[in-house]
C-alpha positions as CSV (number, residue, x, y, z in Angstrom):
1,M,-14.4,52.0,-36.0
2,R,-14.8,51.9,-39.4
3,W,-18.4,50.7,-39.2
4,A,-18.9,53.6,-36.4
5,L,-18.1,56.3,-38.8
6,V,-19.8,55.2,-41.8
7,K,-23.0,55.1,-39.8
8,V,-22.6,58.2,-38.6
9,C,-22.0,59.8,-41.4
10,L,-24.8,58.2,-43.1
11,A,-27.2,59.6,-40.3
12,V,-25.9,63.1,-40.5
13,T,-26.1,63.1,-44.5
14,T,-29.9,61.7,-44.5
15,M,-31.0,64.3,-42.4
16,V,-29.4,66.9,-43.9
17,V,-31.0,65.8,-47.4
18,V,-34.5,65.3,-45.2
19,A,-34.2,68.5,-43.8
20,F,-33.4,70.1,-47.6
21,A,-35.3,67.9,-49.9
22,V,-38.7,68.2,-48.3
23,P,-39.0,71.7,-48.2
24,L,-36.8,72.0,-51.6
25,G,-39.7,69.6,-52.9
26,L,-42.6,71.5,-51.2
27,V,-41.5,74.9,-52.9
28,I,-41.3,72.9,-56.4
29,K,-44.8,71.7,-56.2
30,E,-46.1,75.3,-55.4
31,M,-44.0,76.9,-58.1
32,A,-45.7,74.3,-60.8
33,R,-49.1,76.0,-59.2
34,D,-48.2,79.4,-59.5
35,R,-47.3,78.7,-63.2
36,A,-50.3,77.3,-64.2
37,F,-52.2,79.9,-63.1
38,S,-50.1,82.3,-64.6
39,N,-50.6,80.6,-67.4
40,A,-54.9,80.9,-66.8
41,E,-54.2,84.7,-66.4
42,R,-52.3,85.3,-69.8
43,K,-55.3,83.4,-71.2
44,A,-58.1,85.7,-69.3
45,A,-56.2,88.4,-70.4
46,A,-56.2,87.8,-73.6
47,I,-59.8,87.9,-74.1
48,A,-60.2,91.0,-71.9
49,P,-59.6,93.8,-74.9
50,A,-62.4,92.1,-76.7
51,L,-64.9,92.1,-73.9
52,S,-64.2,95.7,-73.3
53,I,-65.0,96.1,-77.3
54,T,-68.1,93.7,-77.8
55,T,-70.2,91.6,-76.3
56,D,-71.2,89.9,-79.2
57,R,-71.3,85.8,-79.1
58,D,-70.2,85.1,-82.0
59,Q,-67.0,87.4,-82.2
60,L,-66.4,86.2,-78.8
61,E,-66.3,83.1,-79.6
62,R,-63.7,83.8,-82.1
63,V,-61.5,85.3,-79.5
64,V,-61.9,82.1,-77.1
65,A,-61.1,79.4,-79.9
66,S,-57.9,82.0,-81.1
67,A,-56.9,81.5,-77.4
68,G,-56.8,77.7,-77.7
69,S,-58.0,76.8,-74.7
70,G,-60.6,74.2,-76.3
71,D,-63.7,74.3,-73.3
72,G,-60.9,75.4,-70.4
73,I,-62.0,79.2,-70.7
74,A,-66.1,80.4,-70.7
75,V,-67.3,84.2,-70.4
76,H,-69.8,84.7,-68.0
77,I,-71.8,88.4,-69.3
78,P,-74.4,89.8,-66.9
79,A,-77.9,91.1,-68.3
80,G,-78.2,94.7,-68.4
81,G,-78.2,98.1,-70.5
82,G,-81.2,96.1,-72.3
83,T,-79.1,93.3,-73.0
84,K,-79.4,89.6,-72.0
85,A,-77.0,87.2,-70.2
86,V,-74.6,85.8,-72.0
87,D,-72.8,82.4,-70.8
88,M,-70.1,81.5,-72.8
89,G,-68.3,78.2,-72.8
90,R,-68.8,75.4,-70.2
91,R,-69.0,76.7,-66.6
92,R,-67.5,74.9,-63.5
93,A,-67.8,77.2,-61.2
94,T,-70.9,78.3,-58.9
95,A,-73.0,81.2,-59.8
96,E,-72.5,82.1,-56.2
97,D,-68.8,82.6,-57.0
98,I,-69.2,84.2,-60.2
99,A,-71.0,87.0,-58.3
100,A,-68.9,86.7,-55.5
101,T,-66.1,87.8,-58.1
102,R,-68.1,90.5,-59.7
103,G,-69.0,92.0,-56.4
104,L,-65.0,92.1,-55.2
105,G,-63.7,93.1,-58.3
106,R,-60.6,91.2,-58.3
107,A,-59.5,87.8,-59.7
108,S,-60.3,84.7,-57.4
109,T,-59.7,81.1,-57.5
110,T,-61.9,78.2,-56.4
111,E,-62.0,74.5,-56.9
112,V,-63.8,72.4,-58.7
113,P,-64.1,68.9,-59.6
114,G,-60.9,68.0,-61.1
115,G,-58.9,70.7,-60.4
116,S,-59.5,74.8,-60.3
117,T,-60.8,77.6,-61.7
118,L,-59.5,81.5,-62.0
119,L,-62.2,83.6,-62.2
120,Q,-61.2,87.1,-63.8
121,P,-63.6,89.9,-63.8
122,T,-63.5,92.2,-66.5
123,A,-65.2,95.5,-67.4
124,L,-67.2,96.5,-70.3
125,S,-68.0,99.2,-72.2
126,S,-71.6,99.9,-70.3
127,G,-70.2,99.4,-67.1
128,D,-71.1,96.3,-66.3
129,I,-68.6,93.3,-65.0
130,A,-68.0,90.2,-66.9
131,V,-66.5,87.2,-65.2
132,V,-63.7,85.2,-67.5
133,E,-63.6,81.6,-66.2
134,V,-59.8,79.8,-67.0
135,Y,-60.4,76.1,-66.1
136,V,-56.9,74.8,-64.6
137,P,-57.1,70.9,-64.0
138,D,-54.6,69.2,-61.5
139,A,-52.7,67.4,-64.1
140,E,-51.4,70.9,-65.2
141,M,-50.8,71.9,-61.7
142,T,-48.6,69.2,-61.0
143,H,-46.7,69.0,-64.2
144,G,-43.3,68.2,-64.0
145,V,-43.6,68.2,-60.3
146,G,-42.7,64.2,-60.4
147,T,-40.2,64.5,-62.1
148,A,-38.1,67.3,-60.2
149,W,-38.8,65.0,-57.1
150,A,-37.1,62.2,-58.7
151,V,-34.2,64.7,-59.6
152,L,-34.3,65.6,-55.8
153,A,-34.4,62.2,-54.5
154,A,-31.7,60.7,-57.3
155,V,-29.4,63.7,-55.9
156,G,-29.9,62.9,-52.3
157,V,-28.8,59.1,-52.7
158,A,-25.8,60.5,-54.3
159,L,-24.9,62.6,-51.7
160,I,-25.6,60.1,-49.4
161,V,-23.8,57.4,-51.2
162,G,-21.1,59.7,-51.8
163,S,-20.7,60.4,-48.1
164,V,-21.0,56.6,-46.7
165,A,-18.3,56.3,-49.6
166,V,-15.9,59.3,-48.3
167,A,-16.5,58.2,-44.8
168,D,-15.2,54.1,-45.6
169,R,-12.1,55.5,-47.5
170,L,-11.6,57.6,-44.4
171,G,-11.9,54.7,-41.3
172,V,-10.1,52.8,-43.9
173,R,-7.0,55.2,-43.3
174,M,-7.9,55.2,-39.6
175,V,-8.8,51.4,-39.1
176,R,-5.5,50.1,-40.9
177,P,-3.0,51.6,-39.4
178,A,-5.0,49.9,-35.7
179,Q,-5.3,46.7,-37.6
180,R,-1.9,46.7,-38.3
181,L,-0.8,47.3,-34.7
182,A,-3.0,44.5,-33.7
183,E,-1.6,42.2,-36.0
184,G,2.1,43.2,-34.8
185,A,1.5,42.4,-31.4
186,H,-0.4,39.0,-32.1
187,E,2.7,38.2,-34.2
188,L,5.3,39.4,-31.2
189,G,3.1,37.6,-29.0
190,E,3.4,34.2,-30.8
191,G,7.2,34.8,-30.8
192,K,7.7,36.3,-34.1
193,L,10.2,39.0,-32.6
194,G,10.8,40.5,-35.9
195,A,7.4,41.8,-36.0
196,R,7.4,45.6,-36.9
197,V,4.7,47.9,-38.0
198,P,4.6,51.2,-40.4
199,E,3.9,54.3,-38.4
200,E,1.4,55.6,-40.7
201,G,-2.4,57.2,-40.2
202,P,-3.1,59.7,-37.8
203,T,-0.7,61.1,-35.0
204,E,-1.8,59.1,-32.5
205,L,-1.6,55.8,-34.4
206,R,1.8,56.7,-35.5
207,L,2.6,57.6,-32.0
208,A,1.3,54.2,-30.8
209,S,3.6,52.0,-33.7
210,A,6.2,53.9,-32.9
211,A,5.9,52.8,-28.8
212,F,5.3,49.1,-30.0
213,N,8.4,49.4,-32.5
214,S,10.9,50.4,-29.7
215,M,8.8,47.9,-26.9
216,A,9.5,45.1,-29.8
217,D,13.3,46.5,-30.0
218,Q,13.7,46.2,-26.2
219,V,12.1,42.6,-25.9
220,V,14.7,41.2,-28.2
221,Q,17.4,42.8,-27.0
222,L,16.3,41.3,-23.7
223,L,15.7,37.8,-24.8
224,A,19.0,38.3,-26.2
225,N,20.7,39.1,-23.1
226,E,18.3,36.2,-21.2
227,R,19.2,33.9,-23.8
228,E,23.0,34.6,-23.4
229,L,23.1,34.7,-19.6
230,A,21.3,31.0,-19.7
231,A,23.8,29.9,-21.7
232,D,26.6,31.2,-19.9
233,L,25.0,29.5,-16.5
234,S,24.6,26.8,-18.2
235,H,28.4,26.3,-19.6
236,R,29.5,27.1,-15.9
237,L,27.8,23.5,-15.1
238,R,30.2,21.7,-17.7
239,T,33.0,21.3,-14.8
240,P,31.3,20.1,-11.8
241,L,29.7,17.8,-14.4
242,T,32.9,16.4,-15.9
243,V,34.3,15.8,-12.1
244,L,31.1,13.9,-11.5
245,R,31.8,11.9,-14.5
246,L,35.1,11.4,-13.5
247,N,34.3,9.9,-10.5
248,A,31.2,8.0,-11.8
249,A,33.7,5.9,-14.1
250,S,35.4,4.8,-11.0
251,L,32.7,3.8,-9.3
252,G,33.3,-0.1,-10.8
253,E,30.6,-1.8,-12.2
254,G,27.4,-2.7,-10.5
255,P,23.4,-1.6,-10.9
256,A,24.2,1.6,-8.6
257,A,27.2,2.2,-10.4
258,E,25.5,1.5,-14.4
259,Q,22.7,4.4,-12.9
260,T,24.8,6.8,-11.6
261,R,26.9,7.4,-15.0
262,T,23.4,6.9,-17.0
263,A,22.2,9.9,-14.6
264,V,25.5,11.8,-15.5
265,A,25.0,11.4,-19.1
266,Q,21.5,12.4,-18.9
267,L,22.4,15.5,-17.4
268,E,25.0,16.7,-19.6
269,R,22.8,15.7,-22.3
270,E,20.3,18.5,-20.7
271,V,22.7,20.7,-20.3
272,D,24.0,20.4,-23.7
273,T,20.2,21.1,-25.0
274,I,20.1,24.2,-22.6
275,I,23.0,26.0,-23.8
276,R,22.1,25.2,-27.7
277,T,18.2,26.4,-27.1
278,A,19.4,29.3,-25.3
279,R,21.8,30.4,-28.3
280,E,19.7,29.9,-30.8
281,A,18.2,33.4,-32.6
282,K,14.4,32.3,-32.0
283,P,12.8,30.3,-29.1
284,Q,11.3,27.5,-29.5
285,T,7.8,28.3,-28.7
286,A,6.2,26.5,-31.5
287,A,3.3,23.6,-31.0
288,A,4.4,20.5,-32.7
289,G,3.1,19.8,-36.1
290,P,1.3,16.8,-37.5
291,G,2.9,13.7,-37.1
292,A,5.2,15.1,-34.3
293,G,5.3,13.8,-30.8
294,C,6.3,10.7,-28.7
295,D,4.4,7.1,-27.8
296,A,3.6,8.4,-23.9
297,A,3.1,4.5,-23.0
298,E,7.0,3.5,-24.4
299,V,8.4,6.7,-22.6
300,V,6.3,6.3,-19.0
301,R,8.1,2.3,-19.2
302,E,10.8,3.5,-19.7
303,R,11.2,6.0,-17.1
304,M,9.5,3.9,-14.4
305,A,12.3,1.1,-15.2
306,F,14.6,4.1,-14.4
307,W,13.3,4.9,-11.1
308,S,12.2,1.5,-10.3
309,A,15.8,0.7,-9.2
310,L,15.7,3.8,-6.6
311,A,12.3,2.8,-5.2
312,E,13.8,-0.9,-4.7
313,D,16.6,0.8,-2.5
314,E,13.7,2.9,-0.5
315,D,11.3,-0.2,-0.3
316,R,8.4,1.1,-2.4
317,K,5.8,-0.4,-4.1
318,W,4.7,1.2,-7.5
319,R,2.5,0.5,-10.5
320,V,1.9,1.4,-14.0
321,A,-1.0,0.9,-16.2
322,G,-2.2,1.8,-19.1
323,T,1.2,1.7,-20.9
324,E,0.1,-1.9,-22.7
325,R,-0.8,-0.4,-26.2
326,P,1.1,2.9,-28.0
327,V,-1.0,6.6,-26.8
328,R,0.3,9.2,-29.1
329,I,0.8,12.5,-28.3
330,P,2.1,15.9,-29.6
331,V,4.8,16.0,-27.1
332,A,8.5,16.0,-27.7
333,R,9.8,12.6,-26.2
334,A,12.7,14.6,-24.3
335,D,10.2,17.3,-23.2
336,L,7.8,14.3,-21.5
337,A,10.7,12.6,-20.1
338,A,11.5,15.8,-18.4
339,A,8.0,16.0,-17.0
340,L,7.6,12.5,-15.8
341,D,11.1,12.7,-14.0
342,A,10.1,16.0,-12.4
343,L,6.7,14.5,-10.9
344,L,9.0,11.0,-9.8
345,G,11.5,13.0,-7.9
346,N,9.2,15.1,-6.3
347,V,7.6,12.1,-5.1
348,F,11.2,10.6,-3.8
349,R,11.9,13.7,-2.6
350,H,8.9,14.6,-0.5
351,T,7.3,11.4,1.0
352,P,9.0,9.0,3.4
353,E,10.8,6.0,2.1
354,G,8.4,3.1,1.9
355,T,5.8,4.9,0.2
356,A,3.8,3.2,-3.0
357,F,3.8,5.6,-6.0
358,A,1.8,4.7,-9.0
359,V,1.7,6.4,-13.1
360,D,-1.6,5.5,-14.9
361,V,-2.2,6.5,-18.7
362,H,-5.6,7.3,-19.8
363,N,-6.1,7.4,-23.8
364,G,-9.2,9.4,-25.1
365,E,-10.7,10.2,-27.8
366,D,-9.5,14.1,-27.6
367,A,-7.2,13.9,-24.9
368,V,-4.4,11.9,-23.1
369,I,-4.1,12.3,-19.3
370,V,-1.2,10.9,-17.7
371,L,-1.9,10.7,-13.6
372,V,0.9,10.5,-11.2
373,S,0.1,9.6,-7.9
374,D,1.2,8.6,-4.3
375,A,0.5,7.4,-0.8
376,G,1.9,10.5,0.9
377,P,1.0,12.8,3.4
378,G,-0.4,14.9,0.5
379,I,-0.5,18.5,-0.6
380,L,-2.3,20.7,2.1
381,D,-2.5,23.8,-0.1
382,P,-2.9,22.5,-3.7
383,E,-3.1,26.2,-5.0
384,A,-0.1,27.7,-3.5
385,A,2.1,24.5,-5.0
386,M,0.8,25.4,-8.3
387,A,1.6,29.3,-7.6
388,R,5.1,27.9,-6.7
389,G,5.5,25.7,-10.0
390,R,4.9,29.0,-11.8
391,G,8.4,30.4,-10.6
392,S,8.1,32.2,-7.1
393,G,9.7,29.0,-5.6
394,S,9.8,28.5,-1.4
395,D,10.1,26.3,1.3
396,G,13.3,24.4,-0.5
397,S,11.7,24.3,-4.2
398,T,12.7,25.8,-7.0
399,G,9.0,26.1,-8.3
400,L,10.9,24.5,-11.7
401,G,9.2,21.0,-11.7
402,L,5.4,21.9,-11.9
403,D,6.3,24.5,-14.0
404,I,8.0,22.5,-16.5
405,V,4.7,20.2,-16.3
406,R,2.4,23.2,-16.9
407,R,4.1,24.3,-19.6
408,L,4.2,21.2,-21.3
409,A,0.4,20.6,-21.0
410,E,-0.6,23.7,-22.1
411,E,1.5,23.9,-25.3
412,T,-1.0,21.1,-26.2
413,G,-4.2,23.0,-24.9
414,G,-4.6,20.9,-21.6
415,D,-3.8,22.0,-18.4
416,V,-2.5,20.7,-14.9
417,R,-4.6,19.7,-11.7
418,I,-3.5,18.8,-8.8
419,G,-6.0,16.8,-6.1
420,A,-6.4,13.8,-3.5
421,S,-5.2,10.0,-5.2
422,V,-7.0,6.8,-4.3
423,L,-3.6,5.9,-2.8
424,G,-4.6,8.3,0.1
425,G,-1.8,11.1,-1.0
426,T,-1.3,13.3,-3.9
427,E,-2.5,13.1,-7.4
428,V,-1.3,15.1,-10.5
429,R,-3.2,15.2,-13.5
430,I,-1.4,16.2,-16.7
431,W,-3.6,16.6,-19.8
432,F,-2.6,16.7,-23.0
433,Q,-5.3,17.7,-25.6
434,L,-4.6,16.1,-28.8
435,D,-6.1,18.7,-30.8
436,A,-5.4,22.0,-29.8
437,R,-7.8,23.5,-31.8
438,A,-10.7,21.6,-29.1
439,P,-11.9,23.3,-26.2
440,V,-10.4,21.8,-22.9
441,R,-13.2,20.0,-21.1
442,R,-11.7,20.7,-17.7
443,G,-14.5,18.5,-16.0
444,H,-13.6,15.9,-17.8
445,R,-13.8,12.9,-16.2
446,V,-11.7,9.5,-16.4
447,R,-12.4,6.0,-15.8
448,R,-9.9,4.7,-13.7
449,R,-8.3,1.1,-14.6
450,R,-8.3,-1.8,-12.1
451,S,-5.3,-3.5,-14.1
452,G,-2.1,-3.1,-12.8
453,R,-1.3,-3.8,-8.9
454,L,1.4,-2.3,-7.0
455,A,4.8,-4.1,-7.4
456,S,6.8,-4.5,-4.6
457,T,10.7,-5.3,-5.5
């Protein structure tokens, strides 16, 4: 907007300057010409009284010399009354022009090489008509024109520069509030709930700033209400969790009892985390900083060890590949564990007992891909499943599992894709971008690892 205003003002001012400066320059040129011929008329008029008294050549030469015009004045006296014709001075006009002026009886101008001449007829005492020729060079007719044009050009440029400066200041006055409004909206979108904009500038922008500030206040209030509601709902889970923990403590010893107690303890930790997060003044939406994250290979091994006991009970074969070496990703350990538990829980929940599953980790230069695949019946409509994962929920599913995975991947600049696996069922591909500033190559292909056979327990 600012540069648009400057361009419009520049174009309008330039047209106005040209519209006035060009005619004014032509007028100045014409005035200089008129001034030169007025001087020539004065010189001719200074000689006219002498011609009315005498035609003596010597006396006329003294009069011309006193006029101080050098060879710029010539006098042409015709023959008559017993006197000879007299041509005094350098004649530049043609004999025809002189004769025509004598016949007309009034002054005239004619162009000659290097300038123009003024032919002024003067009556003699004998009744004849003498012609006084005054030479006006081109330099005299254009004297001062160049300087005047330069002044006009300087004034025009100053007007254009001044108008552009004024337009730029006006543009800043209009654009700066708009920029502050855009910056405030960007900060609010990044989770900076204290972002507000000053109500400055034109009336429309002040109204927009006031509306933005009111909206930001409402967003803060709504988020506070949501946090309180989430904390209250989570706190209500403590009572049934306490009962579960007491019941788990009475199960005695054994792998199943130990797994149950571990799951209850983990559930209590997750509920405590939800309550603390909901009570915080700021939502935890910032991306992990440099050096943050976890070892994806270690987390995968740990969670697969947890789910392997249930796989043994249901006679499922399972496989882990790509976890031989550390694989760092910019994701918190608890978040990655929650995402894997959500996907593996879906495998156990939506596939028949005895269905094999696998988890593969592929470490690339700019991304890490975690594949969770199974040999189940597959997903008929992957797009609907992803939509359900965005929170709509249907068919007995809350839709939170895939939503957790998707948000975790998108925090790193990655994404989630659902497709067919080599086992014949569903494959969920989680893409973790190692550098969030790098563009996501969604068509990137990875070479499957052949190591890691299906293990039966």
